[in-house]
C-alpha positions as CSV (number, residue, x, y, z in Angstrom):
1,M,60.7,-5.6,-26.4
2,L,58.1,-8.9,-26.4
3,G,54.8,-7.6,-23.9
4,G,54.8,-10.0,-21.1
5,V,55.3,-13.7,-21.2
6,L,53.9,-15.6,-24.1
7,P,53.9,-19.1,-25.1
8,V,57.1,-20.7,-26.1
9,E,55.2,-21.4,-29.6
10,E,54.8,-17.9,-30.4
11,Y,58.2,-17.0,-29.7
12,V,59.4,-20.1,-32.1
13,R,57.1,-19.2,-34.9
14,W,58.5,-15.7,-34.5
15,L,61.9,-16.5,-34.9
16,R,60.9,-19.0,-37.7
17,A,59.4,-16.1,-39.7
18,L,62.6,-14.0,-39.4
19,A,64.6,-17.1,-40.2
20,A,62.6,-17.9,-43.5
21,S,63.3,-14.3,-44.9
22,V,67.1,-14.7,-44.4
23,D,69.0,-15.9,-47.6
24,G,72.7,-15.4,-46.4
25,G,72.5,-11.5,-47.8
26,D,73.6,-8.5,-45.9
27,R,69.9,-7.4,-45.1
28,V,68.0,-6.2,-42.4
29,I,64.8,-8.1,-41.9
30,G,61.9,-6.3,-39.7
31,G,58.7,-7.9,-38.8
32,Q,55.3,-7.0,-37.7
33,T,55.0,-5.2,-34.3
34,L,51.5,-5.7,-32.9
35,C,49.8,-3.8,-29.7
36,A,50.1,-5.9,-26.7
37,E,47.5,-4.2,-24.7
38,P,44.7,-3.7,-27.7
39,D,42.3,-2.1,-25.0
40,D,44.5,0.5,-24.0
41,L,44.1,3.6,-25.4
42,Y,47.6,4.6,-25.3
43,S,48.5,1.3,-26.8
44,I,45.9,1.7,-29.5
45,A,47.5,5.4,-30.5
46,T,50.8,3.9,-30.3
47,Q,50.3,1.2,-32.5
48,A,48.4,3.4,-35.2
49,I,51.4,5.7,-35.2
50,V,53.8,2.8,-35.7
51,D,51.5,1.3,-38.4
52,W,51.0,4.9,-40.3
53,A,54.7,5.2,-40.5
54,Y,55.6,1.5,-41.6
55,A,53.2,2.4,-44.5
56,F,54.8,5.4,-45.2
57,Y,58.2,4.4,-45.0
58,N,57.8,0.9,-46.5
59,D,55.3,0.7,-49.1
60,G,56.7,3.0,-51.8
61,P,59.2,2.4,-54.4
62,G,62.5,1.3,-53.5
63,G,61.7,-1.1,-50.8
64,P,61.2,-0.4,-47.0
65,R,63.3,2.0,-45.4
66,F,62.5,1.9,-41.8
67,F,62.0,-0.8,-38.9
68,A,61.8,-0.3,-35.3
69,S,64.4,-2.1,-33.4
70,S,61.6,-3.8,-31.3
71,N,61.4,-6.3,-34.2
72,L,64.3,-6.8,-36.4
73,A,67.3,-8.9,-37.2
74,V,70.7,-8.1,-38.9
75,P,73.4,-10.0,-40.2
76,R,76.2,-10.1,-37.5
77,E,79.4,-9.4,-39.2
78,R,77.7,-6.7,-41.3
79,F,76.2,-4.9,-38.5
80,L,79.6,-5.0,-36.6
81,E,81.2,-4.0,-39.6
82,L,79.0,-0.8,-40.0
83,G,79.6,0.1,-36.2
84,G,76.0,-1.3,-35.0
85,F,73.8,1.4,-33.3
86,D,75.2,4.6,-32.9
87,P,75.9,5.1,-29.3
88,K,75.2,8.8,-29.7
89,F,71.4,8.0,-30.0
90,T,69.5,6.9,-27.2
91,V,66.3,7.3,-29.3
92,S,65.9,7.1,-33.3
93,E,68.7,4.7,-33.1
94,D,66.8,2.4,-35.5
95,R,66.0,4.9,-37.6
96,E,69.8,6.2,-38.1
97,L,70.8,2.4,-38.5
98,C,68.3,1.8,-41.2
99,D,69.4,4.7,-43.1
100,R,73.0,4.1,-42.7
101,W,72.3,0.7,-43.8
102,R,70.6,1.7,-47.1
103,H,73.2,4.2,-47.9
104,Q,75.5,1.5,-48.0
105,G,73.7,-0.2,-50.8
106,L,72.2,-2.8,-48.5
107,P,68.4,-3.8,-48.6
108,L,65.7,-3.7,-45.8
109,V,63.1,-6.8,-46.4
110,Y,59.8,-6.8,-44.6
111,A,58.7,-10.0,-42.7
112,P,55.0,-9.4,-41.9
113,D,54.6,-13.2,-40.6
114,A,57.5,-12.4,-37.9
115,R,55.0,-11.1,-35.4
116,V,55.8,-9.6,-31.8
117,R,53.5,-7.9,-29.3
118,H,55.1,-4.7,-28.1
119,A,54.1,-3.2,-24.8
120,T,54.5,0.5,-23.7
121,K,53.9,2.4,-20.6
122,S,50.4,3.6,-20.3
123,S,49.7,7.0,-18.9
124,L,49.3,10.5,-20.3
125,S,52.5,11.8,-19.0
126,E,54.7,8.8,-20.4
127,F,52.9,9.2,-23.6
128,A,53.9,12.7,-23.8
129,R,57.2,12.1,-22.8
130,R,58.0,9.5,-25.1
131,H,56.8,11.5,-28.1
132,F,58.8,14.7,-27.0
133,G,62.0,12.4,-26.8
134,Y,61.3,10.9,-30.4
135,G,61.2,14.6,-31.6
136,R,64.5,15.3,-30.0
137,G,65.8,12.2,-31.7
138,A,64.3,13.3,-34.9
139,Y,66.3,16.6,-35.1
140,W,69.6,14.6,-34.8
141,F,68.7,11.9,-37.1
142,N,68.0,14.7,-39.9
143,I,71.4,16.3,-39.1
144,V,73.3,12.8,-39.4
145,R,71.6,12.2,-42.8
146,H,72.2,15.5,-43.9
147,R,75.8,15.4,-43.2
148,R,76.1,11.9,-45.4
149,R,73.5,13.0,-47.7
150,S,71.4,10.0,-47.7
151,G,68.0,11.9,-47.2
152,S,66.4,15.1,-46.0
153,I,63.6,16.1,-44.1
154,V,61.8,17.6,-47.1
155,G,60.8,13.9,-48.2
156,D,59.4,13.1,-44.8
157,V,57.0,15.9,-45.0
158,R,55.0,13.7,-47.5
159,F,53.7,11.9,-44.4
160,Y,51.4,14.6,-43.3
161,P,48.7,14.9,-46.2
162,E,47.5,11.4,-45.6
163,L,47.5,11.9,-42.0
164,P,44.2,13.4,-41.4
165,R,42.4,10.8,-43.3
166,R,44.4,7.9,-41.3
167,A,43.7,9.8,-38.1
168,S,39.9,10.2,-38.8
169,A,39.7,6.6,-39.7
170,L,41.0,5.4,-36.1
171,V,38.6,7.9,-34.5
172,R,35.6,6.8,-36.3
173,G,36.5,3.2,-35.6
174,A,36.7,3.8,-31.8
175,G,33.3,5.0,-31.5
176,P,32.3,8.4,-29.9
177,R,34.0,8.4,-26.5
178,R,37.0,6.4,-27.2
179,G,37.4,8.3,-30.5
180,L,37.7,11.5,-28.8
181,A,40.1,10.4,-26.7
182,L,42.2,9.1,-29.5
183,A,41.9,12.1,-31.2
184,G,43.2,14.2,-28.3
185,L,46.4,11.6,-28.1
186,I,47.2,12.1,-31.9
187,V,47.1,15.8,-31.4
188,L,49.3,15.4,-28.2
189,W,51.6,13.1,-30.3
190,Q,52.1,15.6,-32.8
191,A,52.6,18.5,-30.5
192,A,55.1,16.7,-28.4
193,N,57.0,15.5,-31.4
194,V,57.5,19.1,-33.0
195,T,58.1,20.6,-29.6
196,G,61.0,18.1,-28.9
197,F,62.3,18.6,-32.5
198,V,62.1,22.3,-32.4
199,L,63.5,22.8,-28.8
200,E,66.5,20.4,-29.5
201,G,67.2,22.5,-32.3
202,M,67.2,25.5,-30.3
203,Q,69.5,24.1,-27.6
204,A,71.9,22.7,-30.2
205,A,72.2,26.3,-31.7
206,L,72.7,27.9,-28.3
207,A,75.5,25.3,-27.4
208,R,77.5,25.5,-30.4
209,P,79.2,28.7,-29.8
210,R,80.1,27.4,-26.5
211,S,81.3,24.1,-27.4
212,R,83.7,26.0,-30.1
213,E,84.8,28.1,-27.4
214,L,85.7,25.2,-24.9
215,H,86.5,22.5,-27.4
216,G,87.1,23.8,-30.5
217,G,83.8,22.4,-32.1
218,G,81.8,19.2,-32.2
219,D,78.2,18.2,-31.2
220,R,76.9,17.3,-27.5
221,R,75.4,13.7,-27.1
222,M,72.3,13.2,-28.9
223,P,69.3,12.1,-27.0
């Protein structure tokens, strides 16, 4: 979403930048998502996480692999043909769509000039709840892409060797007091994410025998 009410000119610049990357092909176009509240610690941490994810997924060989749904454009006909966003997902729907798109041999294109300001709710509990939910969604995303053989969690583990360096740079740049708070939020992000992933996997494993007994198989709705 766009953070707050912005001048009309900013919306126009965003749309023009997206349109400039459209060439009539079946490609997802993702723009740059910026922090709408640069003085808020929760927003700073959230922006850093998005930036790190984009650097990991989109800077390597083979072209971009992930864009957040807060700033992307898709060709309507192919989007509908592929089924749109998977309605079983309430989070990680953008990861699943981008992965499914690439699995069809279709490209993702980054448009850095297409910028939006993204605002998020700012509280400790909301921050933890959000990333716990992302962990739950990540579990089901990995189940889905494993089934269609479009990737595995093993490749994503390469994200972590660079994480200490990136987190240290963020903390140092924020100064002693704010840096300490940001360090705590980064730890909380990982703890909430991993907890959501693990607990969702445990719940799915426990629900599976009961589901087979009642319905003859099938997974429950994804988060």
